[in-house]
N, CA, C and O atoms as a GROMACS GRO file, in nm:
protein
  296
    1UNK      N    1  -0.408   1.910   0.259
    1UNK     CA    2  -0.241   1.911   0.270
    1UNK      C    3  -0.222   1.768   0.208
    1UNK      O    4  -0.285   1.684   0.272
    2UNK      N    5  -0.156   1.720   0.107
    2UNK     CA    6  -0.065   1.606   0.148
    2UNK      C    7   0.010   1.610   0.152
    2UNK      O    8   0.074   1.707   0.110
    3UNK      N    9   0.072   1.482   0.217
    3UNK     CA   10   0.176   1.413   0.283
    3UNK      C   11   0.266   1.379   0.176
    3UNK      O   12   0.222   1.355   0.064
    4UNK      N   13   0.418   1.373   0.208
    4UNK     CA   14   0.480   1.277   0.118
    4UNK      C   15   0.514   1.159   0.165
    4UNK      O   16   0.495   1.156   0.286
    5UNK      N   17   0.551   1.070   0.126
    5UNK     CA   18   0.532   0.909   0.121
    5UNK      C   19   0.737   0.905   0.145
    5UNK      O   20   0.826   0.952   0.075
    6UNK      N   21   0.739   0.863   0.217
    6UNK     CA   22   0.884   0.814   0.240
    6UNK      C   23   0.930   0.741   0.084
    6UNK      O   24   0.947   0.854   0.037
    7UNK      N   25   0.961   0.659  -0.022
    7UNK     CA   26   1.029   0.592  -0.057
    7UNK      C   27   1.027   0.488   0.027
    7UNK      O   28   0.928   0.425   0.064
    8UNK      N   29   1.136   0.474   0.053
    8UNK     CA   30   1.248   0.365   0.146
    8UNK      C   31   1.154   0.274   0.259
    8UNK      O   32   1.146   0.152   0.264
    9UNK      N   33   1.058   0.415   0.383
    9UNK     CA   34   0.960   0.338   0.434
    9UNK      C   35   0.884   0.252   0.362
    9UNK      O   36   0.864   0.132   0.380
   10UNK      N   37   0.823   0.367   0.234
   10UNK     CA   38   0.702   0.280   0.188
   10UNK      C   39   0.716   0.113   0.111
   10UNK      O   40   0.641   0.015   0.105
   11UNK      N   41   0.854   0.147   0.060
   11UNK     CA   42   0.929  -0.022   0.027
   11UNK      C   43   0.904  -0.131   0.088
   11UNK      O   44   0.858  -0.240   0.054
   12UNK      N   45   0.958  -0.066   0.227
   12UNK     CA   46   0.939  -0.148   0.334
   12UNK      C   47   0.826  -0.207   0.411
   12UNK      O   48   0.838  -0.310   0.478
   13UNK      N   49   0.725  -0.146   0.402
   13UNK     CA   50   0.547  -0.148   0.426
   13UNK      C   51   0.563  -0.219   0.331
   13UNK      O   52   0.636  -0.307   0.376
   14UNK      N   53   0.539  -0.248   0.199
   14UNK     CA   54   0.484  -0.312   0.112
   14UNK      C   55   0.558  -0.451   0.082
   14UNK      O   56   0.497  -0.524   0.004
   15UNK      N   57   0.694  -0.507   0.139
   15UNK     CA   58   0.754  -0.576   0.169
   15UNK      C   59   0.710  -0.642   0.276
   15UNK      O   60   0.721  -0.764   0.275
   16UNK      N   61   0.650  -0.576   0.395
   16UNK     CA   62   0.613  -0.613   0.481
   16UNK      C   63   0.440  -0.721   0.474
   16UNK      O   64   0.397  -0.827   0.519
   17UNK      N   65   0.398  -0.623   0.398
   17UNK     CA   66   0.252  -0.673   0.322
   17UNK      C   67   0.237  -0.812   0.182
   17UNK      O   68   0.158  -0.902   0.152
   18UNK      N   69   0.352  -0.763   0.139
   18UNK     CA   70   0.388  -0.891   0.034
   18UNK      C   71   0.388  -1.050   0.133
   18UNK      O   72   0.339  -1.162   0.118
   19UNK      N   73   0.470  -0.985   0.235
   19UNK     CA   74   0.532  -1.136   0.279
   19UNK      C   75   0.421  -1.186   0.307
   19UNK      O   76   0.410  -1.302   0.266
   20UNK      N   77   0.299  -1.129   0.381
   20UNK     CA   78   0.188  -1.203   0.379
   20UNK      C   79   0.077  -1.240   0.317
   20UNK      O   80  -0.012  -1.317   0.354
   21UNK      N   81   0.091  -1.164   0.197
   21UNK     CA   82   0.033  -1.178   0.083
   21UNK      C   83   0.119  -1.216  -0.031
   21UNK      O   84   0.153  -1.107  -0.077
   22UNK      N   85   0.173  -1.310  -0.104
   22UNK     CA   86   0.292  -1.307  -0.182
   22UNK      C   87   0.245  -1.353  -0.326
   22UNK      O   88   0.314  -1.367  -0.427
   23UNK      N   89   0.109  -1.370  -0.307
   23UNK     CA   90   0.024  -1.363  -0.427
   23UNK      C   91   0.006  -1.271  -0.517
   23UNK      O   92  -0.012  -1.293  -0.636
   24UNK      N   93   0.016  -1.072  -0.421
   24UNK     CA   94   0.029  -1.026  -0.496
   24UNK      C   95   0.155  -0.936  -0.615
   24UNK      O   96   0.162  -0.845  -0.698
   25UNK      N   97   0.241  -1.044  -0.542
   25UNK     CA   98   0.391  -0.946  -0.608
   25UNK      C   99   0.361  -0.933  -0.788
   25UNK      O  100   0.378  -0.826  -0.846
   26UNK      N  101   0.322  -1.040  -0.849
   26UNK     CA  102   0.288  -1.038  -0.978
   26UNK      C  103   0.220  -0.900  -1.035
   26UNK      O  104   0.220  -0.876  -1.156
   27UNK      N  105   0.186  -0.846  -0.978
   27UNK     CA  106   0.096  -0.757  -1.014
   27UNK      C  107   0.128  -0.558  -0.955
   27UNK      O  108   0.049  -0.464  -0.948
   28UNK      N  109   0.296  -0.572  -0.921
   28UNK     CA  110   0.363  -0.448  -0.954
   28UNK      C  111   0.304  -0.350  -0.821
   28UNK      O  112   0.361  -0.241  -0.823
   29UNK      N  113   0.215  -0.359  -0.720
   29UNK     CA  114   0.199  -0.314  -0.599
   29UNK      C  115   0.292  -0.175  -0.593
   29UNK      O  116   0.413  -0.173  -0.617
   30UNK      N  117   0.200  -0.045  -0.549
   30UNK     CA  118   0.348   0.058  -0.528
   30UNK      C  119   0.258   0.183  -0.465
   30UNK      O  120   0.176   0.256  -0.519
   31UNK      N  121   0.290   0.180  -0.376
   31UNK     CA  122   0.215   0.286  -0.215
   31UNK      C  123   0.191   0.395  -0.257
   31UNK      O  124   0.297   0.437  -0.304
   32UNK      N  125   0.106   0.475  -0.271
   32UNK     CA  126   0.048   0.639  -0.272
   32UNK      C  127   0.032   0.712  -0.210
   32UNK      O  128   0.050   0.670  -0.096
   33UNK      N  129   0.007   0.810  -0.210
   33UNK     CA  130  -0.081   0.947  -0.117
   33UNK      C  131  -0.136   0.996  -0.272
   33UNK      O  132  -0.091   1.019  -0.384
   34UNK      N  133  -0.268   0.996  -0.197
   34UNK     CA  134  -0.390   1.057  -0.316
   34UNK      C  135  -0.406   1.179  -0.194
   34UNK      O  136  -0.375   1.169  -0.076
   35UNK      N  137  -0.454   1.276  -0.252
   35UNK     CA  138  -0.511   1.400  -0.202
   35UNK      C  139  -0.698   1.377  -0.194
   35UNK      O  140  -0.771   1.329  -0.281
   36UNK      N  141  -0.743   1.440  -0.033
   36UNK     CA  142  -0.890   1.402  -0.091
   36UNK      C  143  -0.929   1.563  -0.013
   36UNK      O  144  -0.867   1.596   0.088
   37UNK      N  145  -1.024   1.644  -0.067
   37UNK     CA  146  -1.105   1.708  -0.014
   37UNK      C  147  -1.016   1.750   0.123
   37UNK      O  148  -0.965   1.862   0.122
   38UNK      N  149  -1.000   1.674   0.225
   38UNK     CA  150  -1.004   1.674   0.345
   38UNK      C  151  -0.855   1.613   0.377
   38UNK      O  152  -0.816   1.522   0.450
   39UNK      N  153  -0.794   1.699   0.294
   39UNK     CA  154  -0.654   1.602   0.388
   39UNK      C  155  -0.624   1.486   0.293
   39UNK      O  156  -0.691   1.500   0.190
   40UNK      N  157  -0.519   1.338   0.292
   40UNK     CA  158  -0.479   1.294   0.207
   40UNK      C  159  -0.553   1.122   0.273
   40UNK      O  160  -0.613   1.098   0.378
   41UNK      N  161  -0.518   1.042   0.170
   41UNK     CA  162  -0.514   0.886   0.203
   41UNK      C  163  -0.432   0.787   0.185
   41UNK      O  164  -0.486   0.743   0.084
   42UNK      N  165  -0.352   0.722   0.201
   42UNK     CA  166  -0.250   0.599   0.165
   42UNK      C  167  -0.348   0.534   0.064
   42UNK      O  168  -0.468   0.530   0.090
   43UNK      N  169  -0.291   0.477  -0.065
   43UNK     CA  170  -0.306   0.346  -0.085
   43UNK      C  171  -0.217   0.325  -0.201
   43UNK      O  172  -0.129   0.381  -0.265
   44UNK      N  173  -0.304   0.187  -0.192
   44UNK     CA  174  -0.220   0.108  -0.319
   44UNK      C  175  -0.239   0.110  -0.482
   44UNK      O  176  -0.346   0.066  -0.524
   45UNK      N  177  -0.157   0.150  -0.562
   45UNK     CA  178  -0.193   0.150  -0.693
   45UNK      C  179  -0.120   0.000  -0.740
   45UNK      O  180  -0.050  -0.056  -0.656
   46UNK      N  181  -0.136  -0.056  -0.857
   46UNK     CA  182  -0.113  -0.174  -0.935
   46UNK      C  183  -0.146  -0.148  -1.030
   46UNK      O  184  -0.254  -0.102  -1.065
   47UNK      N  185   0.033  -0.202  -1.146
   47UNK     CA  186   0.096  -0.207  -1.231
   47UNK      C  187   0.033  -0.257  -1.357
   47UNK      O  188   0.035  -0.228  -1.477
   48UNK      N  189  -0.036  -0.366  -1.261
   48UNK     CA  190  -0.136  -0.447  -1.351
   48UNK      C  191  -0.272  -0.454  -1.228
   48UNK      O  192  -0.248  -0.411  -1.115
   49UNK      N  193  -0.424  -0.515  -1.262
   49UNK     CA  194  -0.503  -0.494  -1.177
   49UNK      C  195  -0.463  -0.655  -1.164
   49UNK      O  196  -0.419  -0.731  -1.250
   50UNK      N  197  -0.500  -0.683  -1.007
   50UNK     CA  198  -0.520  -0.835  -1.000
   50UNK      C  199  -0.632  -0.883  -1.046
   50UNK      O  200  -0.713  -0.802  -1.090
   51UNK      N  201  -0.660  -1.014  -1.046
   51UNK     CA  202  -0.763  -1.043  -1.053
   51UNK      C  203  -0.841  -1.103  -0.947
   51UNK      O  204  -0.792  -1.170  -0.856
   52UNK      N  205  -1.082  -1.052  -0.977
   52UNK     CA  206  -1.080  -1.096  -0.878
   52UNK      C  207  -1.084  -1.170  -0.784
   52UNK      O  208  -1.108  -1.146  -0.666
   53UNK      N  209  -1.055  -1.281  -0.844
   53UNK     CA  210  -1.046  -1.412  -0.718
   53UNK      C  211  -0.968  -1.356  -0.598
   53UNK      O  212  -0.994  -1.377  -0.480
   54UNK      N  213  -0.870  -1.281  -0.647
   54UNK     CA  214  -0.766  -1.255  -0.493
   54UNK      C  215  -0.892  -1.192  -0.436
   54UNK      O  216  -0.949  -1.100  -0.493
   55UNK      N  217  -0.932  -1.246  -0.321
   55UNK     CA  218  -1.018  -1.191  -0.236
   55UNK      C  219  -0.940  -1.079  -0.130
   55UNK      O  220  -0.984  -0.971  -0.090
   56UNK      N  221  -0.848  -1.125  -0.108
   56UNK     CA  222  -0.797  -1.047  -0.008
   56UNK      C  223  -0.701  -0.918   0.008
   56UNK      O  224  -0.617  -0.892   0.094
   57UNK      N  225  -0.750  -0.833  -0.127
   57UNK     CA  226  -0.706  -0.686  -0.179
   57UNK      C  227  -0.716  -0.664  -0.083
   57UNK      O  228  -0.611  -0.674  -0.020
   58UNK      N  229  -0.838  -0.622  -0.005
   58UNK     CA  230  -0.850  -0.501   0.051
   58UNK      C  231  -0.791  -0.556   0.214
   58UNK      O  232  -0.794  -0.457   0.288
   59UNK      N  233  -0.732  -0.700   0.302
   59UNK     CA  234  -0.626  -0.716   0.362
   59UNK      C  235  -0.472  -0.658   0.297
   59UNK      O  236  -0.393  -0.574   0.340
   60UNK      N  237  -0.470  -0.720   0.208
   60UNK     CA  238  -0.329  -0.725   0.141
   60UNK      C  239  -0.292  -0.510   0.159
   60UNK      O  240  -0.205  -0.465   0.233
   61UNK      N  241  -0.386  -0.420   0.069
   61UNK     CA  242  -0.340  -0.301   0.097
   61UNK      C  243  -0.368  -0.278   0.263
   61UNK      O  244  -0.284  -0.200   0.307
   62UNK      N  245  -0.470  -0.328   0.375
   62UNK     CA  246  -0.454  -0.256   0.561
   62UNK      C  247  -0.382  -0.289   0.563
   62UNK      O  248  -0.326  -0.195   0.619
   63UNK      N  249  -0.275  -0.388   0.544
   63UNK     CA  250  -0.161  -0.436   0.584
   63UNK      C  251  -0.039  -0.343   0.513
   63UNK      O  252   0.049  -0.306   0.591
   64UNK      N  253  -0.026  -0.307   0.392
   64UNK     CA  254   0.083  -0.257   0.395
   64UNK      C  255   0.060  -0.068   0.402
   64UNK      O  256   0.160   0.001   0.384
   65UNK      N  257  -0.068  -0.002   0.428
   65UNK     CA  258  -0.104   0.123   0.489
   65UNK      C  259  -0.095   0.107   0.664
   65UNK      O  260  -0.023   0.168   0.743
   66UNK      N  261  -0.131   0.070   0.672
   66UNK     CA  262  -0.095   0.025   0.832
   66UNK      C  263   0.026   0.008   0.916
   66UNK      O  264   0.042   0.041   1.033
   67UNK      N  265   0.150  -0.077   0.793
   67UNK     CA  266   0.256  -0.085   0.819
   67UNK      C  267   0.298   0.002   0.768
   67UNK      O  268   0.408  -0.053   0.780
   68UNK      N  269   0.326   0.115   0.706
   68UNK     CA  270   0.395   0.200   0.654
   68UNK      C  271   0.361   0.334   0.814
   68UNK      O  272   0.432   0.396   0.894
   69UNK      N  273   0.219   0.319   0.786
   69UNK     CA  274   0.187   0.411   0.911
   69UNK      C  275   0.275   0.391   1.057
   69UNK      O  276   0.308   0.478   1.138
   70UNK      N  277   0.295   0.274   1.058
   70UNK     CA  278   0.336   0.249   1.212
   70UNK      C  279   0.509   0.288   1.211
   70UNK      O  280   0.572   0.318   1.313
   71UNK      N  281   0.556   0.282   1.098
   71UNK     CA  282   0.684   0.248   1.025
   71UNK      C  283   0.706   0.462   1.014
   71UNK      O  284   0.816   0.506   1.047
   72UNK      N  285   0.653   0.511   0.992
   72UNK     CA  286   0.654   0.675   0.973
   72UNK      C  287   0.602   0.726   1.057
   72UNK      O  288   0.624   0.847   1.048
   73UNK      N  289   0.542   0.704   1.140
   73UNK     CA  290   0.491   0.794   1.298
   73UNK      C  291   0.370   0.861   1.239
   73UNK      O  292   0.356   0.979   1.270
   74UNK      N  293   0.286   0.812   1.165
   74UNK     CA  294   0.164   0.879   1.120
   74UNK      C  295   0.078   0.836   1.162
   74UNK      O  296  -0.034   0.881   1.134
   0.00000   0.00000   0.00000
């Protein structure tokens, strides 16, 4: 079962992540839910791919996802 994403909370979570990692602002990140074989996963999609030199991509995604989960109570 795929979970629904609350767009207001997703924006708030992304804003908090961008406050910590402002270097990702130009790449148009957005939080999405992807169905898996069992359950679903929260992740980021980008309008344009960040360069490989931005080594904090994993941490940026983790902050966004963890913040969303906290705000949404999931």
